[in-house]
Every structure is written in structure tokens, then in C-alpha cells.
C-alpha positions as YAML, in Angstrom:
chain: A
units: angstrom
residues:
- id: 1
  name: MET
  ca: [-30.83, 26.54, 0.57]
- id: 2
  name: LYS
  ca: [-31.13, 22.91, 1.64]
- id: 3
  name: ILE
  ca: [-34.68, 21.54, 1.38]
- id: 4
  name: MET
  ca: [-36.33, 18.38, 2.71]
- id: 5
  name: LEU
  ca: [-39.27, 17.20, 0.60]
- id: 6
  name: THR
  ca: [-41.31, 14.39, 2.12]
- id: 7
  name: GLY
  ca: [-43.52, 12.35, -0.18]
- id: 8
  name: HIS
  ca: [-41.37, 13.30, -3.16]
- id: 9
  name: LYS
  ca: [-42.50, 10.25, -5.17]
- id: 10
  name: GLY
  ca: [-46.20, 10.95, -4.73]
- id: 11
  name: PHE
  ca: [-48.55, 12.67, -7.15]
- id: 12
  name: ILE
  ca: [-47.87, 16.20, -5.90]
- id: 13
  name: GLY
  ca: [-44.33, 15.62, -4.67]
- id: 14
  name: SER
  ca: [-43.08, 14.25, -7.98]
- id: 15
  name: HIS
  ca: [-44.35, 17.35, -9.78]
- id: 16
  name: LEU
  ca: [-42.95, 19.71, -7.16]
- id: 17
  name: LEU
  ca: [-39.52, 18.10, -6.99]
- id: 18
  name: ASN
  ca: [-38.19, 19.64, -10.21]
- id: 19
  name: ARG
  ca: [-39.51, 23.06, -9.21]
- id: 20
  name: LEU
  ca: [-37.63, 23.01, -5.92]
- id: 21
  name: THR
  ca: [-34.22, 22.45, -7.48]
- id: 22
  name: LYS
  ca: [-34.08, 26.11, -8.50]
- id: 23
  name: HIS
  ca: [-34.46, 27.07, -4.84]
- id: 24
  name: GLY
  ca: [-31.58, 24.88, -3.65]
- id: 25
  name: SER
  ca: [-30.55, 21.27, -3.07]
- id: 26
  name: VAL
  ca: [-33.41, 18.88, -2.34]
- id: 27
  name: VAL
  ca: [-33.36, 15.76, -0.17]
- id: 28
  name: GLY
  ca: [-36.36, 13.52, -0.75]
- id: 29
  name: PHE
  ca: [-38.00, 11.34, 1.91]
- id: 30
  name: ASP
  ca: [-40.47, 8.71, 0.77]
- id: 31
  name: ILE
  ca: [-41.32, 5.29, 2.18]
- id: 32
  name: VAL
  ca: [-42.32, 3.95, -1.26]
- id: 33
  name: ASP
  ca: [-38.91, 2.41, -1.94]
- id: 34
  name: ASP
  ca: [-37.05, 2.72, 1.34]
- id: 35
  name: VAL
  ca: [-38.43, 1.73, 4.74]
- id: 36
  name: LYS
  ca: [-35.52, 3.63, 6.29]
- id: 37
  name: GLN
  ca: [-37.35, 6.79, 5.26]
- id: 38
  name: ASN
  ca: [-40.45, 5.98, 7.30]
- id: 39
  name: LEU
  ca: [-41.18, 9.24, 9.11]
- id: 40
  name: LEU
  ca: [-42.46, 7.29, 12.10]
- id: 41
  name: THR
  ca: [-39.13, 5.55, 12.72]
- id: 42
  name: CYS
  ca: [-36.31, 7.09, 10.68]
- id: 43
  name: GLU
  ca: [-33.43, 9.05, 12.16]
- id: 44
  name: PHE
  ca: [-33.42, 12.73, 11.28]
- id: 45
  name: LYS
  ca: [-29.68, 13.28, 11.13]
- id: 46
  name: GLU
  ca: [-29.53, 16.20, 8.70]
- id: 47
  name: ASP
  ca: [-30.54, 19.80, 9.22]
- id: 48
  name: PHE
  ca: [-32.46, 21.79, 6.64]
- id: 49
  name: ASP
  ca: [-33.28, 25.39, 5.80]
- id: 50
  name: LEU
  ca: [-36.79, 24.52, 4.61]
- id: 51
  name: ILE
  ca: [-39.09, 21.50, 4.82]
- id: 52
  name: ILE
  ca: [-41.99, 20.77, 2.48]
- id: 53
  name: HIS
  ca: [-44.01, 18.01, 4.14]
- id: 54
  name: LEU
  ca: [-46.35, 16.26, 1.70]
- id: 55
  name: ALA
  ca: [-46.08, 12.64, 2.91]
- id: 56
  name: GLY
  ca: [-49.15, 10.99, 4.38]
- id: 57
  name: LYS
  ca: [-52.22, 8.93, 3.60]
- id: 58
  name: SER
  ca: [-55.07, 10.41, 1.58]
- id: 59
  name: GLY
  ca: [-58.56, 9.28, 0.70]
- id: 60
  name: VAL
  ca: [-61.85, 9.69, 2.53]
- id: 61
  name: ARG
  ca: [-63.34, 6.25, 1.97]
- id: 62
  name: GLU
  ca: [-60.14, 4.37, 2.76]
- id: 63
  name: SER
  ca: [-59.84, 6.24, 6.05]
- id: 64
  name: ILE
  ca: [-63.20, 4.94, 7.20]
- id: 65
  name: ASP
  ca: [-61.96, 1.37, 6.84]
- id: 66
  name: ASP
  ca: [-58.56, 1.97, 8.47]
- id: 67
  name: PRO
  ca: [-58.62, 5.07, 10.70]
- id: 68
  name: ALA
  ca: [-55.65, 3.97, 12.81]
- id: 69
  name: SER
  ca: [-53.21, 4.10, 9.91]
- id: 70
  name: TYR
  ca: [-54.36, 7.63, 9.08]
- id: 71
  name: TRP
  ca: [-53.68, 8.70, 12.63]
- id: 72
  name: GLU
  ca: [-50.22, 7.15, 12.62]
- id: 73
  name: ASN
  ca: [-49.09, 8.24, 9.16]
- id: 74
  name: ASN
  ca: [-50.65, 11.69, 9.15]
- id: 75
  name: VAL
  ca: [-50.75, 12.88, 12.75]
- id: 76
  name: GLU
  ca: [-47.99, 11.00, 14.58]
- id: 77
  name: ALA
  ca: [-45.50, 11.23, 11.70]
- id: 78
  name: SER
  ca: [-46.14, 14.97, 11.34]
- id: 79
  name: LYS
  ca: [-45.81, 15.59, 15.08]
- id: 80
  name: ARG
  ca: [-42.46, 13.82, 15.07]
- id: 81
  name: LEU
  ca: [-41.26, 15.97, 12.18]
- id: 82
  name: PHE
  ca: [-42.51, 19.21, 13.77]
- id: 83
  name: GLU
  ca: [-40.80, 18.42, 17.06]
- id: 84
  name: ARG
  ca: [-37.46, 17.47, 15.52]
- id: 85
  name: TYR
  ca: [-37.36, 20.56, 13.30]
- id: 86
  name: SER
  ca: [-39.10, 23.03, 15.56]
- id: 87
  name: ASN
  ca: [-36.71, 25.82, 14.50]
- id: 88
  name: THR
  ca: [-37.03, 25.13, 10.77]
- id: 89
  name: ARG
  ca: [-39.68, 26.59, 8.50]
- id: 90
  name: ILE
  ca: [-42.11, 23.82, 7.53]
- id: 91
  name: LEU
  ca: [-44.77, 24.04, 4.85]
- id: 92
  name: TYR
  ca: [-47.04, 21.03, 5.27]
- id: 93
  name: ALA
  ca: [-49.91, 19.55, 3.28]
- id: 94
  name: SER
  ca: [-53.31, 19.87, 4.86]
- id: 95
  name: SER
  ca: [-56.67, 19.57, 3.16]
- id: 96
  name: SER
  ca: [-59.91, 21.42, 2.60]
- id: 97
  name: SER
  ca: [-61.40, 18.46, 4.50]
- id: 98
  name: ALA
  ca: [-60.02, 19.97, 7.70]
- id: 99
  name: TYR
  ca: [-62.87, 22.49, 7.64]
- id: 100
  name: GLU
  ca: [-65.22, 19.67, 8.68]
- id: 101
  name: PRO
  ca: [-63.11, 17.21, 10.68]
- id: 102
  name: ASP
  ca: [-66.10, 15.34, 12.05]
- id: 103
  name: LEU
  ca: [-67.04, 13.84, 8.69]
- id: 104
  name: ASN
  ca: [-64.35, 11.16, 8.35]
- id: 105
  name: PRO
  ca: [-61.00, 9.99, 9.83]
- id: 106
  name: TYR
  ca: [-58.99, 11.53, 6.98]
- id: 107
  name: ALA
  ca: [-60.45, 14.97, 7.66]
- id: 108
  name: ALA
  ca: [-59.95, 14.48, 11.40]
- id: 109
  name: SER
  ca: [-56.30, 13.55, 10.87]
- id: 110
  name: LYS
  ca: [-55.64, 16.68, 8.83]
- id: 111
  name: TYR
  ca: [-57.35, 18.85, 11.42]
- id: 112
  name: CYS
  ca: [-55.22, 17.27, 14.17]
- id: 113
  name: VAL
  ca: [-52.06, 17.87, 12.12]
- id: 114
  name: GLU
  ca: [-53.00, 21.56, 11.99]
- id: 115
  name: GLU
  ca: [-53.58, 21.59, 15.74]
- id: 116
  name: ALA
  ca: [-50.17, 19.99, 16.32]
- id: 117
  name: ALA
  ca: [-48.51, 22.46, 13.94]
- id: 118
  name: ALA
  ca: [-50.05, 25.40, 15.82]
- id: 119
  name: ARG
  ca: [-47.59, 24.69, 18.65]
- id: 120
  name: HIS
  ca: [-44.72, 25.43, 16.25]
- id: 121
  name: PRO
  ca: [-44.73, 29.02, 14.96]
- id: 122
  name: ASN
  ca: [-42.50, 28.28, 11.95]
- id: 123
  name: THR
  ca: [-45.14, 26.13, 10.23]
- id: 124
  name: LEU
  ca: [-47.62, 26.92, 7.48]
- id: 125
  name: GLY
  ca: [-50.48, 24.56, 6.65]
- id: 126
  name: MET
  ca: [-51.42, 24.41, 2.98]
- id: 127
  name: ARG
  ca: [-55.07, 23.39, 2.67]
- id: 128
  name: PHE
  ca: [-55.09, 21.74, -0.74]
- id: 129
  name: HIS
  ca: [-58.39, 21.51, -2.56]
- id: 130
  name: THR
  ca: [-59.09, 18.95, -5.32]
- id: 131
  name: VAL
  ca: [-55.86, 18.59, -7.31]
- id: 132
  name: TYR
  ca: [-56.05, 17.34, -10.89]
- id: 133
  name: SER
  ca: [-53.98, 16.91, -14.04]
- id: 134
  name: SER
  ca: [-54.39, 15.35, -17.48]
- id: 135
  name: THR
  ca: [-52.97, 12.15, -15.92]
- id: 136
  name: PRO
  ca: [-54.87, 11.93, -12.61]
- id: 137
  name: ARG
  ca: [-54.17, 9.57, -9.75]
- id: 138
  name: LYS
  ca: [-55.53, 6.04, -10.04]
- id: 139
  name: GLY
  ca: [-58.85, 5.57, -8.30]
- id: 140
  name: MET
  ca: [-59.67, 9.27, -8.15]
- id: 141
  name: PHE
  ca: [-62.79, 10.84, -9.66]
- id: 142
  name: LEU
  ca: [-61.15, 12.28, -12.77]
- id: 143
  name: GLN
  ca: [-59.30, 9.06, -13.58]
- id: 144
  name: LYS
  ca: [-62.60, 7.19, -13.51]
- id: 145
  name: LEU
  ca: [-64.16, 9.92, -15.61]
- id: 146
  name: PHE
  ca: [-61.39, 9.72, -18.20]
- id: 147
  name: ASP
  ca: [-61.60, 5.93, -18.35]
- id: 148
  name: ASN
  ca: [-65.40, 5.77, -18.39]
- id: 149
  name: GLU
  ca: [-65.48, 3.88, -15.08]
- id: 150
  name: LEU
  ca: [-67.94, 6.08, -13.19]
- id: 151
  name: GLU
  ca: [-71.18, 4.49, -12.08]
- id: 152
  name: TYR
  ca: [-72.71, 7.62, -10.57]
- id: 153
  name: VAL
  ca: [-72.00, 11.23, -9.69]
- id: 154
  name: THR
  ca: [-72.70, 13.12, -6.49]
- id: 155
  name: ASN
  ca: [-74.37, 16.46, -5.94]
- id: 156
  name: HIS
  ca: [-71.20, 18.00, -4.51]
- id: 157
  name: TYR
  ca: [-69.36, 21.13, -5.56]
- id: 158
  name: ARG
  ca: [-65.58, 20.84, -5.71]
- id: 159
  name: ASP
  ca: [-62.81, 23.41, -6.15]
- id: 160
  name: PHE
  ca: [-60.47, 21.80, -8.70]
- id: 161
  name: ILE
  ca: [-56.90, 23.10, -8.99]
- id: 162
  name: HIS
  ca: [-54.43, 21.97, -11.64]
- id: 163
  name: ILE
  ca: [-51.17, 20.46, -10.38]
- id: 164
  name: ASP
  ca: [-49.11, 23.15, -12.15]
- id: 165
  name: ASP
  ca: [-51.11, 25.90, -10.44]
- id: 166
  name: LEU
  ca: [-50.72, 24.10, -7.12]
- id: 167
  name: CYS
  ca: [-46.94, 24.03, -7.54]
- id: 168
  name: ASP
  ca: [-47.00, 27.75, -8.43]
- id: 169
  name: ALA
  ca: [-48.90, 28.41, -5.21]
- id: 170
  name: ILE
  ca: [-46.43, 26.39, -3.13]
- id: 171
  name: GLU
  ca: [-43.55, 28.38, -4.59]
- id: 172
  name: LEU
  ca: [-45.30, 31.59, -3.61]
- id: 173
  name: CYS
  ca: [-45.78, 30.21, -0.10]
- id: 174
  name: ILE
  ca: [-42.07, 29.41, 0.10]
- id: 175
  name: ASN
  ca: [-41.27, 33.04, -0.55]
- id: 176
  name: SER
  ca: [-44.06, 34.39, 1.65]
- id: 177
  name: LYS
  ca: [-43.95, 35.61, 5.23]
- id: 178
  name: TYR
  ca: [-46.94, 33.56, 6.37]
- id: 179
  name: PHE
  ca: [-46.16, 31.62, 9.56]
- id: 180
  name: GLY
  ca: [-48.10, 29.71, 12.18]
- id: 181
  name: ASP
  ca: [-51.28, 29.66, 10.15]
- id: 182
  name: THR
  ca: [-53.06, 27.90, 7.28]
- id: 183
  name: ILE
  ca: [-53.65, 28.98, 3.69]
- id: 184
  name: ASP
  ca: [-56.19, 27.66, 1.20]
- id: 185
  name: ILE
  ca: [-54.82, 26.53, -2.16]
- id: 186
  name: GLY
  ca: [-57.48, 26.28, -4.83]
- id: 187
  name: THR
  ca: [-59.12, 28.52, -7.41]
- id: 188
  name: GLY
  ca: [-62.12, 29.90, -5.56]
- id: 189
  name: CYS
  ca: [-64.38, 28.63, -8.37]
- id: 190
  name: PRO
  ca: [-66.22, 25.43, -7.40]
- id: 191
  name: ILE
  ca: [-67.65, 23.16, -10.09]
- id: 192
  name: LYS
  ca: [-70.80, 21.08, -9.64]
- id: 193
  name: ILE
  ca: [-69.92, 17.41, -10.11]
- id: 194
  name: THR
  ca: [-73.19, 16.68, -11.89]
- id: 195
  name: GLU
  ca: [-72.03, 18.99, -14.71]
- id: 196
  name: LEU
  ca: [-69.15, 16.66, -15.52]
- id: 197
  name: ALA
  ca: [-71.07, 13.49, -16.39]
- id: 198
  name: ASP
  ca: [-74.63, 12.57, -17.28]
- id: 199
  name: LEU
  ca: [-75.01, 9.70, -14.81]
- id: 200
  name: PRO
  ca: [-77.30, 8.73, -11.93]
- id: 201
  name: ILE
  ca: [-76.88, 10.99, -8.91]
- id: 202
  name: LYS
  ca: [-76.03, 9.54, -5.51]
- id: 203
  name: MET
  ca: [-77.56, 11.87, -2.95]
- id: 204
  name: HIS
  ca: [-76.58, 10.24, 0.34]
- id: 205
  name: THR
  ca: [-72.83, 10.70, 0.99]
- id: 206
  name: PRO
  ca: [-72.59, 11.30, 4.75]
- id: 207
  name: HIS
  ca: [-68.81, 11.24, 5.02]
- id: 208
  name: GLU
  ca: [-68.04, 13.86, 2.35]
- id: 209
  name: ARG
  ca: [-68.26, 17.63, 2.26]
- id: 210
  name: GLN
  ca: [-71.10, 19.06, 0.22]
- id: 211
  name: TRP
  ca: [-69.29, 22.22, -0.84]
- id: 212
  name: THR
  ca: [-65.62, 23.11, -1.13]
- id: 213
  name: CYS
  ca: [-64.40, 26.54, -2.16]
- id: 214
  name: ALA
  ca: [-60.95, 27.91, -1.41]
- id: 215
  name: ASN
  ca: [-60.72, 31.17, 0.47]
- id: 216
  name: MET
  ca: [-58.41, 32.99, -1.94]
- id: 217
  name: GLU
  ca: [-57.73, 36.09, 0.17]
- id: 218
  name: LYS
  ca: [-54.25, 35.10, 1.40]
- id: 219
  name: LEU
  ca: [-53.12, 33.51, -1.86]
- id: 220
  name: LYS
  ca: [-54.20, 36.52, -3.92]
- id: 221
  name: ARG
  ca: [-52.09, 38.75, -1.67]
- id: 222
  name: LEU
  ca: [-49.10, 36.73, -2.88]
- id: 223
  name: GLY
  ca: [-50.02, 37.48, -6.49]
- id: 224
  name: PHE
  ca: [-51.49, 34.07, -7.30]
- id: 225
  name: LYS
  ca: [-53.73, 33.62, -10.32]
- id: 226
  name: PRO
  ca: [-54.51, 30.14, -11.67]
- id: 227
  name: LYS
  ca: [-53.51, 29.50, -15.27]
- id: 228
  name: HIS
  ca: [-55.69, 26.42, -15.76]
- id: 229
  name: SER
  ca: [-59.42, 25.82, -15.47]
- id: 230
  name: LEU
  ca: [-61.24, 22.52, -15.59]
- id: 231
  name: LYS
  ca: [-64.05, 24.20, -17.51]
- id: 232
  name: TYR
  ca: [-61.63, 24.96, -20.33]
- id: 233
  name: MET
  ca: [-60.89, 21.26, -20.54]
- id: 234
  name: LEU
  ca: [-64.51, 20.37, -21.23]
- id: 235
  name: THR
  ca: [-64.47, 20.14, -25.00]
- id: 236
  name: SER
  ca: [-66.52, 17.15, -26.09]
- id: 237
  name: ARG
  ca: [-68.60, 14.20, -24.96]
- id: 238
  name: ASP
  ca: [-68.46, 10.60, -26.04]
- id: 239
  name: LYS
  ca: [-71.39, 8.42, -27.11]
- id: 240
  name: ASP
  ca: [-72.42, 7.82, -23.49]
- id: 241
  name: ASN
  ca: [-72.48, 11.55, -22.84]
- id: 242
  name: ILE
  ca: [-69.46, 11.33, -20.55]
- id: 243
  name: VAL
  ca: [-67.27, 14.42, -20.58]
- id: 244
  name: VAL
  ca: [-63.99, 13.99, -22.42]
- id: 245
  name: LEU
  ca: [-61.36, 16.23, -20.87]
- id: 246
  name: HIS
  ca: [-58.42, 17.70, -22.74]
- id: 247
  name: ASP
  ca: [-55.73, 19.62, -20.89]
- id: 248
  name: LYS
  ca: [-55.87, 23.21, -22.06]
- id: 249
  name: THR
  ca: [-54.38, 26.29, -20.49]
- id: 250
  name: GLU
  ca: [-56.79, 29.09, -19.79]
- id: 251
  name: ARG
  ca: [-56.00, 32.16, -21.84]
...
């Protein structure tokens, strides 16, 4: 099987890349090092048996400052890919934010990607929830927590899923018969953010979802069960009462 993986140098894509090699040959597309791989302008000369589309812009707050780039890089780039490979099975990255697209441009872009994909029956939207690892992305909540950079916490609940569990779920989706739909990828067990750090609470966050919890019905049908839990990583606190997280597999 010949696979296209967009965003293969990103946080999720770089972890998934090695997994995909057992399914076939993988061709990576990522604009990080090669402008010729810009999905908005590149030539799609090759054909593929499967496409995993992870490329795009993420981040709620950044999208508020630059909504146009989120439209171009998330919506227009995805539409171009869907149209070129309309007869190819495409698993694409969506977000739990798409449940409330009115909150911010990032959420709106992911919702519009799903609407565009609905015109192509070979697609499957993967609604990722909050993905984490022991080496989280720079600027994200857990990275700031690890590095003692947080100034406050919010009163949100978030469904955290470990990157290894996320990759397991994507592999199950590859082998599934789900088409023309979306599937939540999380754990179904939200964690209250205020439990993770003893800091001042910021109550007013109008652009963010209050509660995220993956609907696990479809994923459980595929036999998915997460192996990691953020709660099992909560082992000690430092002198400022900030949670110190250690990666530990749930037994």
C-alpha cells in the first residue's frame, strides 16, 4: 500500500510516520523544509492507496489574531486535497473544537473542513482531543506545566489522550470500514484543569470550550482501549505545588 502522510514532521505526524511503514511505503508532505510541498500550490503528481492528512494550523488563540491563514491552510488546502484525490480513502485530522465552531476561527476552520469532506464519501474525519506526551509541544499547556511557566489555570475540563494511544486509534481507523463520517479520538475521561496545578483560576475564557469529552462509541467498536492515563502520571508536586508529571503506562 502506498500512503501519503501530510504534516509528517509535526508533533503527531512524526510519531505516526514510523507506525505507517508497516502498512506500506510512505510519502511525506510537509512545508516545514520544502515550499514545493505547500498543499495550497504543489502539484499532486502521484497516486496513493491511502492518505492521512494531518497538515494544518492549530491553536485557538493564534487563530483569533490571524483567521485568514487558518482558512487558507486548513480549509482551502484540505479542499484541494479532497478534490484531487476524490477516489482515494482519506483520513484527516479534525478537532474536538469542531463541536462548537462559533467560538474561534480555528474551530470554525475544522468544522468547515468536515463540511467540505462530507462531499467526498471516501473521507473520515478524526476529531482529536487534547494530545499529550512526556515531551509536549512548545507553548502548549503541558509544556508550560512541566517547565513551571503557568501563570493561571482555567476551569475547563479536557479529554487528554497520549500520543501513543492516538497513533493506535489512527491505525484502527485505517483498518476500519468507517467512511464519510467523523470519529472522536480521546479517552472519554475528562480531567479538570484546576486539578493539575494550584494556581489562580481564570474564569473568563470566551473563545474556548468549557468541556471536552470524546464520544467513545465508534472507537470502542474498533476495539480501542487507551493504555495511558494522565492521572497515572501525577506522582509528585514541587515546592510551588505544581504537578510534576512522569510518563507512566496505565496497568
